[in-house]
C-alpha positions in Angstrom: 15.2 -6.4 -16.0 12.0 -4.8 -14.8 9.4 -4.5 -17.5 7.7 -1.2 -18.4 4.0 -1.8 -18.6 1.6 0.0 -20.8 -0.8 2.8 -19.6 -0.2 6.2 -18.2 -0.2 5.1 -14.5 2.1 2.2 -15.1 4.5 4.4 -17.1 4.4 7.1 -14.3 5.2 4.5 -11.6 7.9 3.0 -13.8 9.5 6.4 -14.4 9.4 7.3 -10.7 10.5 3.9 -9.3 12.8 2.2 -11.8 16.3 3.3 -12.9 19.6 2.0 -14.2 18.0 0.8 -17.5 15.3 -1.1 -15.7 17.6 -3.1 -13.4 17.1 -1.3 -10.1 14.1 -0.1 -8.1 13.6 3.1 -6.1 11.4 3.1 -3.0 9.5 6.4 -2.5 9.5 8.0 0.9 6.2 9.0 2.5 6.4 12.5 1.0 7.3 11.0 -2.4 4.4 8.6 -2.2 2.0 11.5 -1.5 3.4 13.3 -4.6 3.1 10.1 -6.6 -0.5 9.6 -5.6 -1.4 13.1 -6.6 0.3 12.7 -9.9 -1.6 9.4 -10.5 -4.9 11.2 -9.7 -4.1 13.9 -12.3 -3.9 11.2 -15.0 -7.7 10.6 -14.7 -7.5 6.9 -15.4 -7.3 3.6 -13.5 -5.0 0.5 -13.8 -5.6 -3.2 -13.3 -4.0 -3.0 -9.8 -1.8 -0.8 -7.7 0.1 -1.8 -4.6 2.0 0.1 -2.0 4.0 -1.9 0.5 5.5 0.1 3.4 8.8 -0.7 5.1 11.2 1.0 7.5 14.9 1.1 6.7 17.6 2.1 9.1 21.3 2.5 8.0 22.5 2.6 11.6 21.6 -1.1 12.1 21.7 -1.9 8.4 18.3 -3.6 8.3 14.7 -3.0 7.4 11.2 -4.2 8.5 8.4 -4.8 6.0 4.9 -3.9 7.1 2.8 -6.2 5.0 -0.1 -5.7 7.4 -0.4 -2.1 6.1 0.1 -2.9 2.4 -2.4 -1.2 0.1 -3.7 -3.3 -2.8 -6.4 -2.0 -5.0 -7.8 -3.9 -7.9 -10.0 -2.7 -10.8 -12.4 -5.4 -12.0 -15.0 -5.1 -14.7 -17.7 -6.2 -12.4 -18.1 -7.7 -8.9 -20.8 -8.3 -6.4 -20.9 -7.2 -2.8 -20.4 -10.9 -1.7 -17.3 -11.2 -4.0 -16.0 -8.0 -2.4 -16.5 -9.4 1.1 -14.8 -12.6 0.1 -11.9 -10.5 -1.3 -11.6 -8.6 2.0 -11.8 -11.8 4.0 -9.1 -13.5 1.9 -6.8 -10.5 2.2 -7.3 -10.1 5.9 -7.0 -13.9 6.5 -3.7 -14.1 4.5 -1.9 -11.1 6.0 -3.5 -10.2 9.3 -3.6 -12.2 12.5 -7.3 -12.6 12.9 -8.9 -15.6 14.7 -10.1 -18.2 12.3 -13.8 -17.9 13.4 -13.8 -14.2 12.7 -12.2 -14.3 9.2 -15.4 -13.8 7.2 -16.0 -10.1 6.7 -19.4 -10.1 8.4 -17.8 -11.6 11.5 -14.8 -9.2 11.7 -14.7 -6.4 14.2 -15.7 -3.0 12.9 -12.0 -2.0 13.1 -10.9 -4.9 10.9 -13.8 -4.2 8.5 -12.6 -0.6 8.1 -9.0 -1.7 7.7 -10.0 -4.2 5.0 -12.0 -1.5 3.1 -9.0 0.9 3.3 -6.2 -1.5 2.5 -7.9 -3.8 -0.1 -10.4 -1.9 -2.1 -11.9 -2.9 -5.5 -13.4 -0.6 -8.1 -14.4 -0.8 -11.7 -12.0 0.4 -14.4 -14.3 3.3 -15.4 -14.9 4.6 -11.9 -12.0 7.1 -11.7 -13.6 9.1 -8.8 -13.8 6.0 -6.6 -10.3 5.1 -7.6 -9.0 8.5 -6.5 -11.0 8.3 -3.2 -9.4 4.9 -2.4 -6.0 6.4 -3.0 -6.8 9.3 -0.7 -8.1 7.0 2.0 -4.8 5.1 2.0 -2.8 8.3 2.1 -4.7 9.5 5.1 -4.5 6.1 6.7 -0.7 6.0 6.4 -0.5 9.4 8.0 -2.5 8.2 10.9 -0.6 4.9 11.5 3.0 6.0 10.7 3.7 7.2 14.2 2.6 3.8 15.5 4.8 2.0 12.9 7.7 4.2 13.7 7.5 3.3 17.4 7.1 -0.4 16.4 10.3 -0.2 14.3 12.1 1.5 17.1 11.2 -1.3 19.5 11.8 -4.2 17.1 15.2 -2.9 16.0 16.2 -1.9 19.6 16.9 1.6 18.4 17.7 4.5 20.7 16.1 7.8 19.9 19.3 9.2 18.4 19.4 6.2 16.0 16.1 7.2 14.5 17.7 9.9 12.5 19.3 7.2 10.4 16.1 5.6 9.3 13.0 6.3 7.2 9.8 4.8 5.9 9.5 4.0 2.2 7.2 2.0 -0.1 7.6 -0.6 -2.7 5.2 0.3 -5.5 3.8 -1.9 -8.2 1.0 -1.6 -10.8 -0.3 -3.4 -13.8 
């Protein structure tokens, strides 16, 4: 059974993604994720963490591809230093992305990887609602930019013909605490 966590954001996510008395999970589509993000922003609060993990499902070939490299994971911490933030970005990029070992520290990453780290793995404080909203918007815009690239990647990896694409869609696993 999937536990319903306390807090307005956690309750909203639970109500939008859990059904069948807490035993099953729904995965919002891109449009549904955008609506969910806007609803989260209307609540004017933050949560300990929020995570969106995109994947592509296709019923024609009865399979799916997870895109962990494009997972959004935002934490809210009471306090953190710039160096702790850089370490966090470094650890996230090192764990998920294929970055050469010598370039894994944030300061040694390419500008593109630094931007990706800042978009996908932000940290804010629990009382900074404005920044929390900004980071959600940044991810929403980022997904809209990279979705065509991911769509083409899914088509190639699953050996789909263009007519098979109508049987698939992107959706997101959503978690919060």
